[in-house]
PATORZA-80945 format. One record per residue: residue number from 1; residue in three letters; x, y, z of N, C-alpha, C in turn. Coordinates in Angstrom, 3 decimals, m for minus. Atoms other than C-alpha are relative to their C-alpha. Example, Ala and Ser with C-alpha at 12.3 -4.5 7.8 and 13.67 -1.06 7.14 Angstrom:
REM residues 2
TIMAR num residuo n_u n_v n_w ca_u ca_v ca_w c_u c_v c_w
TIMAR 1 Ala 0.890 m1.190 0.000 12.300 m4.500 7.800 0.900 1.200 0.000
TIMAR 2 Ser m0.820 m1.190 m0.060 13.670 m1.060 7.140 m0.770 1.090 0.730
***
This chain:
REM residues 256
TIMAR num residuo n_u n_v n_w ca_u ca_v ca_w c_u c_v c_w
TIMAR 1 Unk 0.312 1.141 0.869 38.201 2.896 m52.796 m0.634 m1.141 0.801
TIMAR 2 Unk 0.537 1.073 m0.838 37.637 0.388 m50.014 m1.411 0.345 0.499
TIMAR 3 Unk 1.320 m0.425 m0.479 34.703 2.435 m48.680 m1.025 m0.113 m1.119
TIMAR 4 Unk 0.903 0.077 1.153 33.214 2.575 m52.196 m0.448 m1.433 m0.256
TIMAR 5 Unk 0.323 1.422 0.213 33.403 m1.218 m52.632 m0.886 m0.529 1.124
TIMAR 6 Unk 0.806 0.450 m1.144 32.003 m1.743 m49.145 m1.437 0.461 m0.139
TIMAR 7 Unk 1.360 m0.521 0.169 29.015 0.479 m49.922 m0.762 m0.761 m1.077
TIMAR 8 Unk 0.642 0.781 1.069 28.337 m1.455 m53.164 m0.426 m1.371 0.518
TIMAR 9 Unk 0.325 1.315 m0.556 28.476 m4.795 m51.344 m1.174 0.077 0.951
TIMAR 10 Unk 1.109 m0.166 m0.932 26.134 m3.479 m48.648 m1.307 0.184 m0.752
TIMAR 11 Unk 1.202 m0.234 0.808 23.650 m2.265 m51.270 m0.498 m1.287 m0.646
TIMAR 12 Unk 0.375 1.269 0.639 23.716 m5.594 m53.146 m0.548 m0.973 1.019
TIMAR 13 Unk 0.449 0.914 m1.053 23.360 m7.556 m49.904 m1.396 0.358 0.468
TIMAR 14 Unk 1.334 m0.450 m0.438 20.379 m5.445 m48.815 m1.052 m0.319 m1.045
TIMAR 15 Unk 0.961 0.269 1.087 18.704 m5.796 m52.225 m0.337 m1.480 m0.086
TIMAR 16 Unk 0.250 1.442 0.064 19.141 m9.572 m52.204 m0.865 m0.449 1.159
TIMAR 17 Unk 0.777 0.409 m1.172 17.758 m9.890 m48.683 m1.449 0.409 m0.138
TIMAR 18 Unk 1.372 m0.444 0.205 14.696 m7.851 m49.611 m0.663 m0.823 m1.092
TIMAR 19 Unk 0.572 0.777 1.098 14.241 m9.797 m52.840 m0.387 m1.390 0.426
TIMAR 20 Unk 0.276 1.349 m0.463 14.306 m13.097 m50.973 m1.049 m0.034 1.103
TIMAR 21 Unk 0.992 m0.066 m1.060 11.862 m11.888 m48.301 m1.329 m0.549 m0.509
TIMAR 22 Unk 1.260 0.609 0.417 8.774 m14.065 m48.572 m1.146 0.992 0.172
TIMAR 23 Unk 1.186 m0.834 m0.121 5.469 m12.318 m49.163 m1.000 m0.652 0.943
TIMAR 24 Unk 0.945 0.445 m1.020 2.559 m12.638 m46.777 m0.715 m1.287 m0.373
TIMAR 25 Unk 0.838 1.127 0.393 0.570 m15.171 m48.798 0.773 m1.117 m0.700
TIMAR 26 Unk m0.814 1.049 0.616 3.483 m17.267 m50.064 0.154 m1.220 0.891
TIMAR 27 Unk m0.153 1.093 m0.952 3.460 m19.455 m46.939 m1.294 m0.187 0.784
TIMAR 28 Unk 1.214 0.313 m0.749 0.832 m21.106 m44.759 0.185 0.007 1.519
TIMAR 29 Unk m0.230 0.055 m1.448 2.489 m21.143 m41.322 m0.647 1.197 0.681
TIMAR 30 Unk 0.643 m1.108 m0.723 0.481 m19.055 m38.825 1.018 1.024 0.491
TIMAR 31 Unk m0.841 m1.087 m0.487 1.922 m15.693 m37.827 m0.465 0.436 1.383
TIMAR 32 Unk 0.342 m0.613 m1.276 2.020 m14.031 m34.415 0.304 1.489 m0.111
TIMAR 33 Unk m0.177 m1.446 0.081 1.474 m10.266 m34.374 m0.664 0.668 1.197
TIMAR 34 Unk 0.650 m0.851 m0.996 0.583 m7.530 m31.907 m0.517 1.244 m0.712
TIMAR 35 Unk 0.561 m1.223 0.560 m1.696 m4.646 m32.841 m0.376 0.925 1.149
TIMAR 36 Unk 0.302 m0.995 m1.029 m1.781 m1.548 m30.659 m0.746 1.168 m0.627
TIMAR 37 Unk 0.812 m1.113 0.480 m4.483 1.060 m31.197 m1.028 0.323 1.090
TIMAR 38 Unk 1.052 m0.362 m0.962 m7.349 2.773 m29.382 m1.243 m0.843 m0.292
TIMAR 39 Unk 1.097 0.914 0.299 m9.653 m0.252 m29.587 m1.266 0.331 0.780
TIMAR 40 Unk 1.184 m0.372 m0.780 m11.955 1.044 m26.867 m0.803 1.054 m0.751
TIMAR 41 Unk 0.688 m1.023 0.791 m12.765 4.111 m28.980 m0.538 m0.603 m1.289
TIMAR 42 Unk 0.421 0.637 1.253 m12.934 2.017 m32.172 m1.282 m0.792 0.190
TIMAR 43 Unk 1.180 0.822 m0.234 m15.474 m0.394 m30.674 m1.189 0.831 0.461
TIMAR 44 Unk 1.087 m0.883 m0.435 m17.480 2.453 m29.168 m0.630 0.716 m1.187
TIMAR 45 Unk 0.515 m0.781 1.131 m17.788 4.444 m32.390 m0.494 m0.894 m1.142
TIMAR 46 Unk 0.356 0.908 1.101 m17.848 1.686 m35.051 m0.474 0.751 m1.239
TIMAR 47 Unk 0.338 m0.788 1.178 m17.908 4.249 m37.872 1.033 m0.252 m1.087
TIMAR 48 Unk m0.904 0.355 1.093 m16.443 3.266 m41.237 0.877 1.163 m0.451
TIMAR 49 Unk m0.765 m1.144 0.483 m15.309 6.790 m42.027 1.124 0.404 0.955
TIMAR 50 Unk m1.031 m0.354 m0.976 m13.164 7.035 m38.883 1.249 m0.866 m0.173
TIMAR 51 Unk m1.275 0.711 0.114 m9.486 6.065 m38.977 0.742 0.074 1.329
TIMAR 52 Unk m0.655 0.111 m1.301 m7.470 4.904 m35.990 1.467 m0.379 m0.201
TIMAR 53 Unk m1.426 0.312 0.154 m3.652 5.131 m36.038 0.418 m1.087 0.982
TIMAR 54 Unk m0.461 1.081 m0.871 m1.822 2.147 m34.598 1.361 m0.511 m0.422
TIMAR 55 Unk m1.286 0.630 0.282 1.250 m0.044 m34.644 m0.192 m1.509 m0.026
TIMAR 56 Unk m0.005 1.462 0.069 1.532 m3.660 m35.792 1.441 m0.463 0.192
TIMAR 57 Unk m1.334 0.515 m0.302 4.498 m5.533 m34.333 0.102 m1.449 m0.423
TIMAR 58 Unk m0.269 1.370 0.416 5.908 m8.654 m35.956 1.514 m0.208 0.015
TIMAR 59 Unk m1.429 0.304 m0.093 9.306 m10.196 m35.166 0.810 1.227 0.424
TIMAR 60 Unk m0.649 m1.193 m0.569 10.230 m7.040 m33.194 0.043 1.188 m0.958
TIMAR 61 Unk 0.111 m1.127 0.920 9.547 m4.855 m36.245 m1.327 0.712 0.261
TIMAR 62 Unk 1.202 m0.781 m0.261 7.064 m2.064 m35.498 m0.409 0.748 m1.260
TIMAR 63 Unk 0.482 m0.566 1.260 4.985 m1.083 m38.526 m1.145 0.972 0.271
TIMAR 64 Unk 1.115 m0.936 m0.151 2.827 2.066 m38.583 m1.177 m0.429 m0.871
TIMAR 65 Unk 1.201 0.416 0.723 m0.741 1.223 m39.596 m1.142 0.966 0.301
TIMAR 66 Unk 1.236 m0.738 m0.251 m4.191 2.758 m39.787 m1.141 m1.013 m0.067
TIMAR 67 Unk 1.107 0.946 m0.065 m7.282 0.795 m38.781 m1.321 0.680 m0.334
TIMAR 68 Unk 1.384 m0.422 0.186 m10.840 1.181 m40.008 m0.881 m1.223 0.204
TIMAR 69 Unk 0.949 1.108 m0.125 m13.907 m0.912 m39.269 m0.669 m0.197 m1.347
TIMAR 70 Unk 0.655 0.308 1.267 m15.772 m2.611 m42.114 m1.168 m0.943 0.286
TIMAR 71 Unk 1.140 0.902 m0.174 m18.748 m4.869 m42.723 m1.311 0.770 0.064
TIMAR 72 Unk 1.338 m0.591 m0.105 m22.481 m4.236 m42.591 m0.730 m0.617 1.186
TIMAR 73 Unk 0.710 0.654 m1.099 m24.457 m6.701 m40.513 0.943 m0.324 1.154
TIMAR 74 Unk m0.955 0.352 m1.051 m21.321 m7.792 m38.627 0.484 1.213 0.780
TIMAR 75 Unk m0.399 m1.210 m0.710 m20.700 m4.180 m37.651 m0.992 0.358 1.114
TIMAR 76 Unk 0.986 m0.235 m1.054 m23.832 m4.234 m35.495 0.426 m0.709 1.280
TIMAR 77 Unk m0.440 0.565 m1.280 m23.128 m4.837 m31.800 m0.782 m1.246 0.378
TIMAR 78 Unk 0.787 1.182 m0.349 m25.963 m7.341 m31.490 0.342 m1.193 m0.887
TIMAR 79 Unk m0.445 1.094 0.864 m24.381 m9.408 m34.290 1.393 m0.475 0.388
TIMAR 80 Unk m1.382 0.350 m0.327 m20.660 m9.295 m33.483 0.523 0.854 1.147
TIMAR 81 Unk m0.616 m0.711 m1.127 m18.866 m8.388 m30.279 1.234 0.764 m0.451
TIMAR 82 Unk m1.221 m0.625 0.482 m15.687 m7.523 m32.228 m0.180 0.405 m1.467
TIMAR 83 Unk 0.208 m0.537 1.349 m15.702 m5.353 m35.363 0.985 m0.595 m1.009
TIMAR 84 Unk m0.931 0.360 1.081 m14.256 m6.632 m38.668 0.896 1.199 m0.298
TIMAR 85 Unk m0.969 m1.080 0.166 m11.153 m4.605 m39.499 0.616 0.025 m1.391
TIMAR 86 Unk m0.885 m0.153 1.149 m9.181 m3.251 m42.415 1.277 0.643 0.510
TIMAR 87 Unk m1.303 m0.476 m0.460 m5.459 m2.713 m41.824 0.721 0.646 m1.184
TIMAR 88 Unk m0.716 m0.738 1.044 m3.720 m0.052 m43.917 1.449 0.173 0.450
TIMAR 89 Unk m1.415 m0.059 m0.343 0.070 m0.493 m43.845 0.643 1.235 m0.621
TIMAR 90 Unk m0.674 m1.195 0.481 1.966 2.787 m44.109 1.431 m0.333 m0.416
TIMAR 91 Unk m1.367 0.228 0.456 5.298 3.011 m45.899 0.987 0.281 1.129
TIMAR 92 Unk m1.010 m0.178 m1.039 8.233 2.553 m43.534 1.166 m0.939 m0.300
TIMAR 93 Unk m1.148 0.896 0.197 11.753 1.068 m43.577 m0.219 m1.360 0.650
TIMAR 94 Unk 0.222 1.262 m0.713 10.632 m1.586 m41.066 m0.879 m0.948 m0.801
TIMAR 95 Unk 0.910 0.862 0.764 7.868 m2.849 m43.369 0.745 m0.809 m1.055
TIMAR 96 Unk m0.773 0.683 1.037 10.461 m3.791 m46.004 0.696 m1.249 0.529
TIMAR 97 Unk m0.687 1.142 m0.610 11.988 m6.278 m43.552 m0.967 m1.113 0.419
TIMAR 98 Unk 1.007 0.955 m0.451 8.747 m8.219 m43.026 m0.780 m0.584 m1.171
TIMAR 99 Unk 0.842 0.619 1.037 6.250 m10.366 m44.931 m1.041 0.974 m0.546
TIMAR 100 Unk 0.974 m1.004 0.457 4.088 m7.233 m45.288 0.608 0.994 m0.983
TIMAR 101 Unk m0.710 m0.997 0.799 6.610 m5.524 m47.582 m0.696 0.332 m1.307
TIMAR 102 Unk 0.717 m0.265 1.247 4.296 m5.788 m50.615 m1.442 0.444 0.226
TIMAR 103 Unk 1.418 m0.227 m0.294 1.029 m5.026 m48.847 m0.320 1.479 0.215
TIMAR 104 Unk 0.522 m1.337 m0.263 m1.041 m1.839 m48.756 m1.053 m0.083 1.083
TIMAR 105 Unk 1.060 0.210 m0.991 m4.410 m2.315 m47.096 m0.595 m1.392 m0.182
TIMAR 106 Unk 0.500 1.377 m0.002 m5.823 m5.718 m46.161 m1.187 m0.141 0.935
TIMAR 107 Unk 1.084 0.369 m0.909 m9.011 m7.084 m44.697 0.542 m0.962 1.059
TIMAR 108 Unk m0.324 0.923 m1.077 m8.547 m8.746 m41.316 m1.310 m0.588 0.510
TIMAR 109 Unk 1.204 0.692 m0.462 m11.246 m11.322 m40.584 0.236 m0.413 1.445
TIMAR 110 Unk m0.222 0.195 m1.430 m11.597 m11.403 m36.799 m1.078 m0.913 0.587
TIMAR 111 Unk 0.983 0.803 m0.720 m13.436 m13.506 m34.250 m1.217 0.869 0.293
TIMAR 112 Unk 1.226 m0.784 m0.181 m17.056 m12.321 m34.169 m0.396 0.072 1.476
TIMAR 113 Unk 0.332 0.080 m1.418 m17.810 m13.480 m30.628 0.904 m1.021 0.666
TIMAR 114 Unk m0.893 0.903 m0.721 m15.840 m15.256 m27.945 m0.792 m1.181 0.569
TIMAR 115 Unk 0.509 1.289 m0.481 m17.408 m18.700 m27.722 0.419 m1.070 m1.002
TIMAR 116 Unk m0.554 1.099 0.788 m16.592 m22.112 m29.129 m0.563 m0.044 m1.414
TIMAR 117 Unk 0.595 0.056 1.333 m19.031 m21.889 m32.058 0.673 0.977 m0.950
TIMAR 118 Unk m0.573 m1.018 0.880 m17.490 m18.701 m33.401 1.469 m0.243 m0.298
TIMAR 119 Unk m1.340 0.460 0.349 m13.972 m20.090 m33.169 m0.099 m0.966 m1.186
TIMAR 120 Unk 0.195 0.980 1.064 m15.280 m22.896 m35.376 m0.392 0.688 m1.302
TIMAR 121 Unk 0.403 m0.734 1.196 m16.942 m20.454 m37.795 1.200 0.672 m0.663
TIMAR 122 Unk m1.182 m0.677 0.539 m13.687 m18.529 m38.177 0.896 m0.986 m0.739
TIMAR 123 Unk m0.851 1.010 0.627 m11.691 m21.667 m38.920 m0.643 m0.535 m1.282
TIMAR 124 Unk 0.694 0.524 1.172 m14.328 m22.938 m41.365 0.071 0.987 m1.164
TIMAR 125 Unk m0.095 m1.015 1.052 m14.316 m19.653 m43.287 1.406 0.019 m0.599
TIMAR 126 Unk m1.383 0.052 0.476 m10.513 m19.771 m43.508 0.221 m1.210 m0.910
TIMAR 127 Unk m0.198 1.224 0.776 m10.585 m23.367 m44.769 m0.758 0.041 m1.326
TIMAR 128 Unk 0.731 m0.141 1.261 m13.198 m22.467 m47.399 0.853 0.740 m1.029
TIMAR 129 Unk m0.920 m0.706 0.896 m10.721 m19.982 m48.879 1.098 m0.938 m0.496
TIMAR 130 Unk m1.110 0.881 0.372 m7.940 m22.587 m48.827 m0.448 m1.091 m0.971
TIMAR 131 Unk 0.502 1.013 0.929 m10.103 m25.181 m50.563 m0.199 0.584 m1.390
TIMAR 132 Unk 0.175 m0.641 1.310 m10.975 m22.713 m53.329 1.353 0.254 m0.646
TIMAR 133 Unk m1.360 m0.154 0.534 m7.239 m21.976 m53.705 0.479 m1.278 m0.672
TIMAR 134 Unk m0.410 1.278 0.572 m6.767 m25.692 m54.405 m0.665 m0.262 m1.348
TIMAR 135 Unk 0.735 0.206 1.249 m9.285 m25.493 m57.256 0.410 0.973 m1.096
TIMAR 136 Unk m0.257 m1.013 1.011 m8.335 m22.263 m58.991 0.880 1.113 0.556
TIMAR 137 Unk m0.782 m1.160 m0.431 m5.749 m19.447 m58.822 m0.831 1.277 0.026
TIMAR 138 Unk 0.896 m1.155 m0.017 m8.647 m17.035 m59.404 m0.789 0.008 1.309
TIMAR 139 Unk 0.609 0.023 m1.324 m9.329 m16.912 m55.686 0.888 0.780 0.963
TIMAR 140 Unk m0.738 m0.779 m0.993 m8.310 m14.902 m52.654 0.856 m0.916 0.876
TIMAR 141 Unk m0.852 0.724 m0.927 m5.339 m16.193 m50.688 m0.161 0.592 1.405
TIMAR 142 Unk 0.182 m0.433 m1.384 m5.427 m15.979 m46.889 1.204 m0.434 0.831
TIMAR 143 Unk m1.078 0.358 m0.928 m2.953 m16.117 m43.987 m0.508 0.108 1.427
TIMAR 144 Unk 0.461 0.081 m1.391 m3.812 m17.204 m40.449 0.959 0.762 0.910
TIMAR 145 Unk m0.823 m0.740 m0.954 m2.576 m14.932 m37.633 m0.596 m0.119 1.400
TIMAR 146 Unk 0.403 m0.086 m1.398 m2.700 m15.034 m33.845 0.320 1.418 0.449
TIMAR 147 Unk m0.144 m1.434 m0.260 m3.282 m11.427 m32.829 m0.154 0.293 1.489
TIMAR 148 Unk 0.127 m0.556 m1.344 m2.608 m9.823 m29.460 m0.387 1.468 m0.155
TIMAR 149 Unk 0.488 m1.371 0.114 m4.686 m6.631 m29.243 0.382 0.779 1.257
TIMAR 150 Unk m0.450 m0.816 m1.121 m3.351 m3.809 m27.083 m0.456 1.448 m0.152
TIMAR 151 Unk 0.114 m1.454 m0.012 m4.069 m0.239 m26.084 1.359 0.535 0.440
TIMAR 152 Unk m1.279 m0.592 m0.377 m1.349 2.187 m25.047 0.491 m0.484 1.357
TIMAR 153 Unk m0.415 0.337 m1.368 m1.374 0.938 m21.451 m0.330 m1.413 0.449
TIMAR 154 Unk 0.291 1.361 m0.452 m2.665 m2.644 m21.393 m0.311 m0.927 m1.168
TIMAR 155 Unk 0.355 1.031 0.971 m3.193 m5.900 m23.263 m1.469 m0.342 0.173
TIMAR 156 Unk 1.436 0.250 m0.069 m6.858 m6.464 m24.121 m0.339 m1.476 m0.162
TIMAR 157 Unk 0.387 1.376 0.294 m7.063 m9.932 m25.628 0.944 m0.578 m1.039
TIMAR 158 Unk m0.718 0.702 1.061 m5.399 m12.536 m27.816 m1.007 m0.861 m0.733
TIMAR 159 Unk 1.035 0.675 0.775 m7.539 m13.881 m30.641 0.573 m0.448 m1.348
TIMAR 160 Unk m0.368 0.388 1.370 m7.127 m15.804 m33.928 m0.710 0.891 m1.012
TIMAR 161 Unk 0.573 m0.776 1.096 m7.824 m14.024 m37.209 0.701 m0.440 m1.284
TIMAR 162 Unk m0.779 0.248 1.215 m6.740 m14.140 m40.834 m0.123 1.180 m0.964
TIMAR 163 Unk m0.042 m1.035 1.022 m5.707 m11.670 m43.527 m0.506 m0.567 m1.321
TIMAR 164 Unk 0.492 0.373 1.331 m7.350 m11.742 m46.969 0.729 0.828 m1.040
TIMAR 165 Unk m0.726 m0.656 1.079 m5.409 m10.905 m50.123 m0.847 1.096 m0.645
TIMAR 166 Unk 0.709 m1.106 0.651 m6.320 m7.600 m51.781 m0.395 m0.409 m1.419
TIMAR 167 Unk 0.513 0.393 1.319 m8.382 m7.922 m54.957 0.929 0.429 m1.135
TIMAR 168 Unk m0.949 m0.422 1.034 m5.765 m5.962 m56.938 1.138 m1.004 m0.143
TIMAR 169 Unk m1.056 1.018 0.039 m3.176 m8.591 m55.998 m0.486 m1.258 m0.709
TIMAR 170 Unk 0.576 1.173 0.673 m5.504 m11.375 m57.151 m0.004 0.226 m1.505
TIMAR 171 Unk 0.053 m0.319 1.429 m5.982 m9.631 m60.502 1.396 m0.011 m0.613
TIMAR 172 Unk m1.363 m0.066 0.526 m2.257 m8.946 m60.970 0.620 m1.379 m0.086
TIMAR 173 Unk m0.564 1.356 m0.029 m1.307 m12.505 m60.011 m0.520 m0.849 m1.157
TIMAR 174 Unk 0.611 0.772 1.084 m3.649 m13.815 m62.712 0.059 0.716 m1.339
TIMAR 175 Unk m0.157 m0.721 1.259 m2.664 m11.278 m65.369 m1.267 0.634 m0.494
TIMAR 176 Unk 1.285 m0.580 0.372 m6.039 m9.586 m65.310 m0.135 1.390 0.594
TIMAR 177 Unk 0.313 m1.305 m0.550 m7.428 m6.121 m64.720 m1.255 m0.085 0.838
TIMAR 178 Unk 1.206 m0.043 m0.813 m10.222 m5.058 m62.412 m1.105 0.700 m0.777
TIMAR 179 Unk 1.154 m0.592 0.669 m13.558 m4.504 m64.156 m0.928 0.597 1.048
TIMAR 180 Unk 0.948 m0.649 m0.889 m16.040 m2.146 m62.561 m1.352 0.079 m0.714
TIMAR 181 Unk 1.280 m0.014 0.706 m19.456 m3.145 m63.981 m0.986 0.967 0.646
TIMAR 182 Unk 0.999 m0.940 m0.510 m22.250 m0.609 m63.657 m1.096 m0.719 0.771
TIMAR 183 Unk 1.000 0.785 m0.707 m24.575 m3.380 m62.512 0.453 m1.450 0.035
TIMAR 184 Unk m0.381 1.398 m0.105 m24.439 m7.044 m61.627 m0.089 m0.685 m1.361
TIMAR 185 Unk 0.024 0.657 1.313 m23.548 m9.200 m64.675 m1.036 m1.120 m0.034
TIMAR 186 Unk 0.916 1.123 0.178 m25.945 m11.759 m66.075 0.758 m1.316 0.173
TIMAR 187 Unk m0.624 1.310 m0.206 m25.275 m15.409 m65.261 0.614 m0.520 m1.289
TIMAR 188 Unk m0.483 0.495 1.286 m24.831 m16.146 m68.984 1.328 0.626 m0.399
TIMAR 189 Unk m1.251 m0.673 0.333 m21.899 m13.697 m69.098 1.153 m0.409 0.900
TIMAR 190 Unk m1.057 0.416 m0.914 m19.943 m15.359 m66.283 0.874 m1.080 m0.626
TIMAR 191 Unk m0.937 1.022 0.471 m16.935 m17.591 m66.881 m0.541 m1.372 0.398
TIMAR 192 Unk 0.597 1.300 m0.342 m18.401 m21.137 m67.103 0.925 m0.874 0.836
TIMAR 193 Unk m0.954 0.804 m0.783 m15.206 m22.675 m65.682 m0.097 0.369 1.480
TIMAR 194 Unk 0.055 m0.451 m1.390 m15.468 m20.555 m62.533 m1.355 m0.303 0.639
TIMAR 195 Unk 1.322 0.256 m0.565 m19.233 m20.911 m62.069 m0.239 m1.485 0.227
TIMAR 196 Unk 0.163 1.449 m0.162 m18.864 m24.696 m62.359 0.693 m0.519 1.246
TIMAR 197 Unk m0.798 0.501 m1.114 m16.447 m24.946 m59.409 m0.835 m0.450 1.197
TIMAR 198 Unk 0.747 0.453 m1.173 m19.080 m25.113 m56.623 m0.832 m1.242 m0.230
TIMAR 199 Unk 0.897 1.113 0.300 m21.010 m27.856 m58.409 0.752 m1.318 m0.046
TIMAR 200 Unk m0.629 1.325 0.000 m20.100 m31.470 m57.673 m0.369 m0.790 m1.248
TIMAR 201 Unk 0.450 0.753 1.163 m22.012 m32.632 m60.742 0.316 0.720 m1.309
TIMAR 202 Unk m0.326 m0.778 1.187 m20.464 m30.146 m63.179 0.607 m0.890 m1.080
TIMAR 203 Unk m0.577 0.740 1.117 m19.616 m31.459 m66.636 1.302 0.624 m0.475
TIMAR 204 Unk m1.246 m0.645 0.387 m16.705 m29.012 m66.922 1.167 m0.756 0.607
TIMAR 205 Unk m1.133 0.771 m0.479 m13.400 m30.858 m66.652 0.922 0.851 0.854
TIMAR 206 Unk m0.932 m0.665 m0.903 m11.283 m29.796 m63.663 1.110 m0.958 0.392
TIMAR 207 Unk m0.985 1.040 m0.287 m8.975 m32.820 m63.832 m0.352 m0.774 1.273
TIMAR 208 Unk 0.497 0.772 m1.137 m11.078 m34.317 m61.046 m1.403 m0.485 m0.370
TIMAR 209 Unk 1.356 0.477 0.250 m14.224 m36.430 m61.206 m0.921 0.508 1.087
TIMAR 210 Unk 0.969 m0.470 m0.985 m17.407 m35.402 m59.440 0.004 m0.891 1.228
TIMAR 211 Unk 0.043 0.939 m1.126 m17.152 m38.511 m57.283 1.130 0.239 0.993
TIMAR 212 Unk m1.154 m0.169 m0.892 m13.705 m37.703 m55.902 0.182 1.437 0.471
TIMAR 213 Unk m0.168 m1.399 m0.376 m14.105 m33.919 m55.618 m0.193 0.250 1.490
TIMAR 214 Unk 0.180 m0.281 m1.427 m15.589 m33.812 m52.074 1.115 m0.596 0.855
TIMAR 215 Unk m1.046 0.645 m0.792 m13.004 m36.280 m50.733 1.312 0.769 m0.105
TIMAR 216 Unk m1.236 m0.737 0.201 m10.122 m34.306 m52.250 m0.034 1.332 0.762
TIMAR 217 Unk 0.107 m1.281 m0.693 m11.417 m31.032 m50.829 0.046 m0.178 1.513
TIMAR 218 Unk m0.047 0.254 m1.438 m11.973 m32.490 m47.370 1.416 m0.330 0.450
TIMAR 219 Unk m1.391 0.312 m0.334 m8.425 m33.868 m47.431 0.833 1.274 0.038
TIMAR 220 Unk m0.721 m1.271 0.014 m7.118 m30.408 m48.357 m0.371 0.837 1.220
TIMAR 221 Unk 0.430 m0.742 m1.184 m9.190 m28.854 m45.579 0.684 m0.517 1.252
TIMAR 222 Unk m0.656 0.567 m1.178 m7.765 m31.265 m42.993 1.483 0.333 0.020
TIMAR 223 Unk m1.428 m0.334 0.080 m4.239 m30.518 m44.251 0.250 1.380 0.594
TIMAR 224 Unk m0.192 m1.349 m0.520 m4.611 m26.805 m43.507 m0.528 0.127 1.425
TIMAR 225 Unk 0.555 m0.031 m1.352 m6.690 m27.437 m40.401 1.062 m0.341 1.034
TIMAR 226 Unk m0.979 0.472 m0.972 m3.784 m29.202 m38.720 1.107 1.010 0.282
TIMAR 227 Unk m1.077 m0.956 m0.238 m1.448 m26.199 m39.043 m0.464 1.236 0.760
TIMAR 228 Unk 0.470 m1.145 m0.774 m3.697 m23.686 m37.276 m0.467 m0.488 1.360
TIMAR 229 Unk 0.324 0.380 m1.369 m4.237 m23.759 m33.535 m0.947 1.025 0.604
TIMAR 230 Unk 0.954 m0.854 m0.697 m7.257 m22.358 m31.738 m0.092 m0.479 1.441
TIMAR 231 Unk 0.046 0.435 m1.398 m7.261 m22.380 m27.918 m1.311 m0.689 0.330
TIMAR 232 Unk 1.213 0.655 m0.485 m9.702 m24.781 m26.305 m0.774 0.988 0.847
TIMAR 233 Unk 0.826 m0.957 m0.728 m12.617 m22.823 m24.879 m0.867 m0.721 1.009
TIMAR 234 Unk 0.849 0.565 m1.043 m14.835 m23.356 m21.876 m1.401 0.545 m0.140
TIMAR 235 Unk 1.384 m0.423 0.141 m18.603 m23.249 m22.202 m0.531 0.456 1.341
TIMAR 236 Unk 0.611 m0.462 m1.241 m20.992 m21.855 m19.627 m0.121 m1.101 1.044
TIMAR 237 Unk 0.103 1.121 m0.927 m21.234 m25.318 m18.112 1.368 m0.519 0.426
TIMAR 238 Unk m1.379 0.353 m0.345 m17.432 m25.411 m17.642 0.486 m1.241 m0.736
TIMAR 239 Unk m0.419 1.139 0.801 m17.152 m28.090 m20.319 0.979 0.488 m1.059
TIMAR 240 Unk m1.018 m0.409 0.959 m13.958 m27.758 m22.370 m0.342 m0.527 m1.381
TIMAR 241 Unk 0.307 0.363 1.379 m14.541 m27.768 m26.125 1.289 0.009 m0.808
TIMAR 242 Unk m1.194 0.093 0.832 m11.762 m28.964 m28.425 m0.309 0.566 m1.376
TIMAR 243 Unk 0.283 m0.645 1.283 m11.933 m26.502 m31.330 1.032 m0.352 m1.056
TIMAR 244 Unk m1.015 0.408 0.962 m8.955 m28.154 m33.029 m0.230 m1.413 m0.516
TIMAR 245 Unk 0.301 1.339 0.469 m10.687 m31.429 m33.879 m0.160 0.029 m1.514
TIMAR 246 Unk 0.006 m0.089 1.461 m9.807 m31.670 m37.572 m0.718 m1.168 m0.662
TIMAR 247 Unk 0.696 1.135 0.582 m11.703 m34.921 m38.042 m1.477 0.302 m0.205
TIMAR 248 Unk 1.415 m0.319 0.121 m15.072 m33.196 m37.769 m0.310 0.539 m1.392
TIMAR 249 Unk 0.389 m0.588 1.281 m16.955 m32.388 m41.008 m0.215 1.497 0.150
TIMAR 250 Unk 0.084 m1.462 m0.094 m16.792 m28.652 m41.736 m1.237 0.461 m0.742
TIMAR 251 Unk 1.264 m0.342 0.679 m20.443 m28.073 m42.555 m0.809 1.036 0.756
TIMAR 252 Unk 0.773 m0.946 m0.793 m21.543 m25.664 m39.848 0.091 1.394 m0.607
TIMAR 253 Unk 0.023 m1.342 0.554 m22.553 m22.187 m40.911 m0.322 0.993 1.107
TIMAR 254 Unk 0.281 m1.043 m0.968 m22.493 m19.009 m38.880 m1.364 0.611 m0.307
TIMAR 255 Unk 1.334 m0.564 0.219 m25.965 m17.482 m38.380 0.042 1.461 m0.358
TIMAR 256 Unk m0.096 m1.411 0.363 m24.818 m14.199 m39.871 0.187 0.085 m1.498
***
């Protein structure tokens, strides 16, 4: 009888702990993870159809994963030194104990090249997602991560990156299905509320005036900017560049 009650209490306790486990995109604090895989082979081949088994470690939990490269222009070596990745999380008991417990496969936006400009491009792209989140729930959520990349026998590099929410999660979160149009839709068929979001002079009411929209978005960008940390880099002239200056306007665009 005592063993029976103990087993019930253990089951309830485990269920509650899993139910209270935060999901990946429910919080904004940066994560620290390690990814071990054959990155030398991955970067040499750069073939989308190839899959590379690996392990992602977070908070001492080791999660089996499968990596594939993605992208088109960014997959070219003369465009990006590091390939964009997709991380496919395999089912495992350890995954249930982490923020990845609801995730399947996710895009990982990585640093394209190792110089100060590309650190800035990565941060700007992340902040663009966060600003759109402030405008509408019909947008992809993101989570900043500091990734240590490893092979079986050595540590290769530590770089910032961020995960992007899967499109199925975006649809489910908004109570919608995924349409698969045979061709690109006409502009007249798009949701006017959504197409109006990029326009500062839109007449569609978003509970914000056109005059205050840029200021509100810049304030939101600075809010998220202050919680992510990118290491200061050194240029060819040995001049240290502060890539964490959140007071700078985020208007630079990557040439890709």
